[in-house]
N, C-alpha and C positions, 0 to 999 in steps of 0.2 A: 435493515430491512427494509423498514418506511421509506428513505430515502432511495431506494435500489426502485421498488414499486413505483413510485412516483415519479422518478425519471424516465421509465418504462413505458409509460404511461397506463402506468396498473393502480392496483392500491392494495390496502389492507386492511382485513376485516377482524374484529375481535370481539370472541363471544365469551363471559365470563359467568360464572353460578359458583356464590359463596359457597367455600367449604370443599370445592371440588374442580378449580384451576380454569386456565383461562385456554379458547384454542384459539390459534390466530390461521386464518385464514386468507394467502398471496393471490392475489386477482392480477395476471399477467394478461397483454392483449393477444391476441390469436395473430400469427404471422401470416400475412396475404401472400407471400408465393412459399411453397414449402420447397425446401432445397432438397436431394438427396444427398445425404452425408459424403462428403470428398477427401480424401487422403490430405493432411497436413502440405502445405506448400513445402517443394523440395530444400527451399535454401533454409526453412526453421528445422528439420528432421534432424542435422545436425548442428544445431544454432549452438555458439559457444562465443558468446561476447565476453564474457569475464575469463583474464587471463587469469593462468593458475596462481591462485593465492588470492585471489580479490575477493574480499569478505564486505559482505553487507548486512547491518543489524536492523531486522524488520521490526516495527513495532508496532502490533495489531490485536486488539482486545478482542476481536472475533475470531475466533477458533477456526471458522472454517475460510475465513478468508486469510488468517493468517496461514495455514497450511497452503492453500491455494497460491499464493504470494511464494513464501518460500519453496514449494515445488517449481513453482514458475522460475525464481530466479537459478533454481539446479538445475535446472534445464537449459539454461541460457550460459552455464557452467560458473556461476558466482557459489560463491562458500555462503552458507547462511547461518547466521544464530537469532533467534526467534524470542522476542520481549512481549511481554501480554499489557504492560504496560509503560507508562515513561516511566514513573519509578525504578521498577525493574530495568528498562535500559540502560538510565544512567547507572546505576549499579553496575551492571556489565561493564561500561565504557571506564568508569573509576577502577575498576579490577585493573586493568590494565594487562590482561591474561594473551588478550588478543587483538590484532590491527585491524582496525573495520576503515574501509576505501570509503565508505557510505553508509549513511542513517536512512534508511524507508519507511517512514511513517503516518499514521492513518492521522487526523485533525482532530475528530470527537470520539475521543476516550473519556472513560470514568477518570475522574482526579483528575491531573495534569495535561492538558489537553496538547498535539501536537506543535501546535505553533509555539507553544510555551517551551517545550520540550525543544524545538529547532531551536530557540534564541537560547537557550543553554548549552547546547550542543557549541554553536557559532562563537559564545563567549570564552567557555572552557576547553574546546579543541578548534582553535583556527583553522581553519585549510580542509575541515571534514564535511564532506559536502552533506545535503540534507535534503530529501527528495521527499513532499509531502504529498498525501491522497486522499480525498475526500468524494463522496459520493452526492455530499451536501454544499449546493454550489453556491446555495444563499446562505453559505455562511462565510464561504470566501469572499464573496463580494464585500459580506459587513468586516470582517476580519483584515481583508487583504494576505497578501504573501508575504511581506516581508522580505523581500529580497530572495525567497525560496523557488527551485523548481516544480511544479504542481504536476500531478497526473490525476485526471479525474475518473472514478470508479462508473461502472463499469470499463476497464483498459484492455487492451489488446496485448499480445507477449509481442509483438511489433514495438509501440509504442513504450512500450514498460522497456525494452531495450532499451530505444531508441533516448527515454530520458535518463536513464540512467549511465548511459556514454558519454552523452552530453555533461553531464554533471561533473561524475568522475574526467575526463579531459579536461573542464573549467578547472580545476581542481590542479589539475597536473601543469597548465600552463601558467596558473597563477603562482605555483610555487618556484 
């Protein structure tokens, strides 16, 4: 939440009272020009980028973001399985019950981060593409991408569609 607020030019204020809990207030900048809501572009209404059976393992610890990501990918025609951390993702991959075409992982997560997960996936499952996502550009600048695709949060349907297609296409050409 803090990263999203900062990237948007906003801030987060925290007020805490011992024994009573904490209140988080999210401040975002006001839009300069209000626009009337318009229907989605026609080419996205029936967007089906994912071929039948194309499955994405989504790794996201934030429940709202995980739900949003999986719904967006489902709307694009991809099948999804959602893991809430890297350890769960590795267990799902190890089970081998499902064939995944791509891993889509947040970078900043408790426990093992997304970059470490991506490295393990690359070692254990050669050819399985990984796309990383983060709202913290400073972390990626420090850590580097280590050869993985990246999409910055917040992202659009078009950007997500493009990076997923590119990563899957690279795998197909490398095979």
